[in-house]
C-alpha positions in Angstrom: 85.0 96.1 68.2 88.9 95.0 66.8 88.4 91.9 68.9 84.9 90.5 67.8 84.5 88.0 65.2 84.4 89.6 61.2 81.2 89.2 61.1 80.2 90.3 64.3 81.8 93.3 64.7 80.4 94.5 60.6 77.0 93.6 62.0 77.9 96.1 65.1 78.6 98.3 62.1 75.3 98.7 60.8 73.0 98.6 64.0 76.0 101.3 65.3 74.1 103.7 61.8 70.6 102.7 63.7 71.0 103.6 67.4 73.2 106.0 69.7 75.7 104.3 72.8 75.9 106.9 75.4 79.7 105.0 75.8 81.7 102.6 74.9 80.4 99.2 74.4 83.1 98.1 77.3 81.7 100.8 79.6 78.6 99.6 79.1 79.1 96.0 80.0 81.2 97.5 83.1 78.3 99.3 84.3 75.8 96.9 84.2 77.7 93.7 85.8 78.1 96.5 88.5 74.5 97.7 88.8 73.4 97.4 91.8 70.5 96.1 92.9 71.1 94.1 90.1 72.6 94.0 86.3 70.7 96.6 84.8 70.8 99.7 82.4 69.3 102.7 82.1 70.1 104.3 78.4 68.3 108.1 77.1 68.4 108.4 73.7 69.0 105.0 72.6 66.7 105.0 69.2 65.8 107.5 66.7 63.0 110.0 68.5 61.3 109.5 64.7 61.2 105.4 64.8 60.0 105.8 68.1 57.4 109.0 67.2 56.1 106.0 64.0 55.4 104.0 66.7 52.6 106.4 68.7 50.3 106.7 66.4 50.2 102.8 66.2 49.8 102.0 69.3 47.2 105.3 69.9 44.9 103.2 67.2 44.6 100.0 68.4 41.5 99.1 69.5 39.9 97.2 72.2 39.9 93.4 71.1 43.9 94.6 70.7 44.5 94.7 74.0 45.4 91.6 76.6 43.7 92.8 80.1 46.4 91.4 82.8 43.7 92.4 86.1 42.3 88.8 87.1 45.4 89.2 89.8 44.3 91.5 92.4 48.7 92.4 92.3 48.8 93.2 88.7 46.4 95.6 86.1 47.8 96.8 82.9 47.0 95.9 79.4 48.8 93.9 77.1 49.0 93.8 73.4 46.9 90.7 72.4 49.7 89.2 70.1 52.5 90.0 67.9 50.2 90.3 65.4 48.9 93.2 66.3 52.2 94.8 64.6 52.1 97.1 62.2 54.6 98.2 59.8 56.6 100.7 62.4 56.3 98.6 65.0 57.6 95.8 61.8 60.5 98.0 61.3 61.3 99.0 65.4 62.2 94.6 65.5 63.6 94.7 62.6 66.2 96.4 65.1 65.9 94.9 68.2 65.3 91.5 66.8 68.4 91.8 64.4 71.3 89.3 64.5 73.3 92.8 64.9 70.9 94.0 67.7 71.6 90.6 69.5 75.2 91.0 69.2 75.3 93.9 71.4 73.6 92.3 73.8 75.9 90.0 74.7 78.6 91.8 74.5 76.6 94.4 77.2 75.6 92.0 79.3 77.8 88.2 79.0 75.0 86.4 78.1 75.8 84.6 74.9 73.4 82.9 71.6 70.6 85.5 73.2 67.8 84.5 70.8 64.5 87.2 70.5 60.8 86.3 70.8 59.3 87.1 67.3 55.8 86.2 68.9 55.7 88.6 71.7 54.6 86.6 74.5 54.2 88.6 77.3 56.0 91.8 75.2 54.9 94.5 72.4 53.3 96.9 73.3 51.9 98.0 76.7 49.8 100.5 78.1 48.4 101.2 81.7 46.0 103.5 82.7 44.8 105.8 84.8 44.6 103.6 88.8 47.0 100.5 86.9 49.8 99.1 88.8 52.0 95.4 88.4 53.4 94.8 92.1 57.2 94.0 92.3 58.1 91.3 91.2 60.4 88.9 89.7 59.9 87.9 85.9 58.9 84.4 85.2 62.2 82.1 84.1 60.4 80.0 80.8 58.6 81.6 77.7 55.3 80.9 77.5 55.3 77.9 75.1 58.1 77.5 73.7 60.6 76.3 76.7 63.0 79.1 75.6 64.9 80.4 79.6 64.3 84.1 79.4 67.6 86.2 80.8 66.8 89.8 79.7 63.9 92.1 79.6 64.0 95.3 78.1 61.4 98.6 78.2 61.6 101.6 76.1 59.8 104.1 77.1 56.9 106.2 75.0 55.7 108.7 77.5 56.3 112.5 76.3 55.7 115.4 78.7 55.4 112.7 81.5 54.4 114.8 85.3 56.4 113.2 88.3 53.1 113.4 89.1 51.6 110.5 86.8 54.1 108.4 88.9 54.3 105.4 86.7 57.9 105.0 88.2 59.6 101.3 87.5 61.3 100.6 90.7 64.0 98.1 90.8 64.0 96.4 94.7 66.2 94.4 96.9 67.8 90.9 97.0 65.1 90.2 99.9 61.8 93.2 98.7 62.7 95.4 101.6 63.9 98.5 100.0 63.5 100.1 96.4 66.8 101.3 95.4 66.0 102.6 91.9 63.6 104.3 90.7 63.5 104.7 86.4 61.3 107.4 85.2 58.9 106.0 82.0 60.4 109.0 79.8 60.0 109.1 76.1 62.8 107.0 74.4 64.6 105.7 77.7 65.1 102.1 77.8 66.0 99.5 80.6 67.5 97.0 79.9 67.9 94.5 83.1 68.4 91.0 83.5 66.0 87.6 83.9 66.8 86.0 87.1 65.4 85.2 90.5 64.9 87.7 93.1 65.6 90.4 90.8 62.6 91.8 92.3 60.9 95.5 89.5 58.0 96.3 89.2 55.3 99.6 89.4 53.5 99.1 92.7 52.3 102.8 93.0 48.9 103.4 90.9 48.9 105.9 88.5 47.4 109.2 88.3 47.7 110.0 85.2 44.8 112.0 83.5 42.1 109.6 82.4 43.5 110.8 78.8 46.6 109.7 79.1 48.2 106.1 79.9 51.7 105.0 80.3 52.5 103.2 76.6 56.1 101.3 76.7 57.3 98.8 73.7 58.5 95.5 76.2 60.9 93.2 74.9 62.0 90.1 76.1 65.6 87.7 75.4 66.5 84.1 75.7 69.0 81.5 75.3 68.2 77.8 75.5 68.8 76.8 79.1 71.5 78.3 81.1 74.9 77.6 80.7 74.4 74.8 78.8 71.9 73.3 81.1 68.5 72.7 80.1 66.7 71.8 83.0 65.8 75.4 84.2 62.5 75.4 86.9 59.4 76.8 85.3 57.8 79.4 87.0 55.5 82.9 86.5 56.0 86.0 88.5 56.9 85.5 91.9 55.7 88.4 93.7 57.4 89.7 97.1 55.2 89.3 100.1 53.9 92.3 101.3 54.9 92.0 104.4 58.3 93.2 103.0 56.7 97.0 102.6 56.4 96.4 98.6 53.3 96.2 98.0 52.0 99.4 99.7 48.5 98.3 101.2 46.5 101.9 100.9 42.9 102.2 101.1 42.8 102.2 97.6 44.7 99.0 96.8 42.8 97.0 99.6 39.2 98.1 97.7 41.0 96.8 94.2 40.9 93.2 96.5 37.7 93.2 97.5 36.1 94.3 94.8 34.7 91.4 92.0 36.9 92.5 88.5 33.2 92.1 86.6 32.4 95.7 89.6 35.7 96.6 88.7 36.2 97.0 85.4 32.4 98.3 84.9 33.6 100.9 87.5 36.2 101.9 85.3 34.3 102.3 82.1 31.6 105.1 84.2 34.5 106.9 84.6 35.8 107.0 81.5 
């Protein structure tokens, strides 16, 4: 940290009072850059438990109209927070840290991506949940933010699930570049943070439908970080999520997934409501 400019050094000193790094920034940088199948880090206990525990009542008290059902495409069925205005006081305190200049400096030091920008609108980010039967097939993230035109560079998922049994599934899977093999499984455990590069073909997803009890859900807080173009070039080709071909074996075809694809969404939602 001594080699950093004074302003950045002071910012990181402020940040270290609010988070807990498992090793030096230099070690984390080397791990991130060398990680397979693409640059990523998995950090345990990065944040104070108390900070994340304060998020739980907030996410659990959210009403139906505060959530957006993402189920129009048969390759994804999840819940996303409808907009940033749904964030409460606990969420605002958390964002004060992960959207701070100090945290951006830290991410730049680890990833080598300079001039990172947060997304105050939380487009595609914020609170997220997956219920029993939900899934997100293997894909590469969209390249450009929804409305601002900024280029997505990093994704960070902070998991919020206590006492999560492996039989519930819900692991985040990182796949190799040709989407033929999953190389990393990340359990969605409380205070486990996954940070990874957004680029094509960095395939990842939660392709196995959840088997958690109906009263449980897989909860997380998702954040995206951006730059203005890449390496000074602003003509980035925009694309939405690019899903891996089923022929590559990434998105397992089961009786449940087959029924999911041929059943109209209105019937699927009615059955889900009835099952509760």
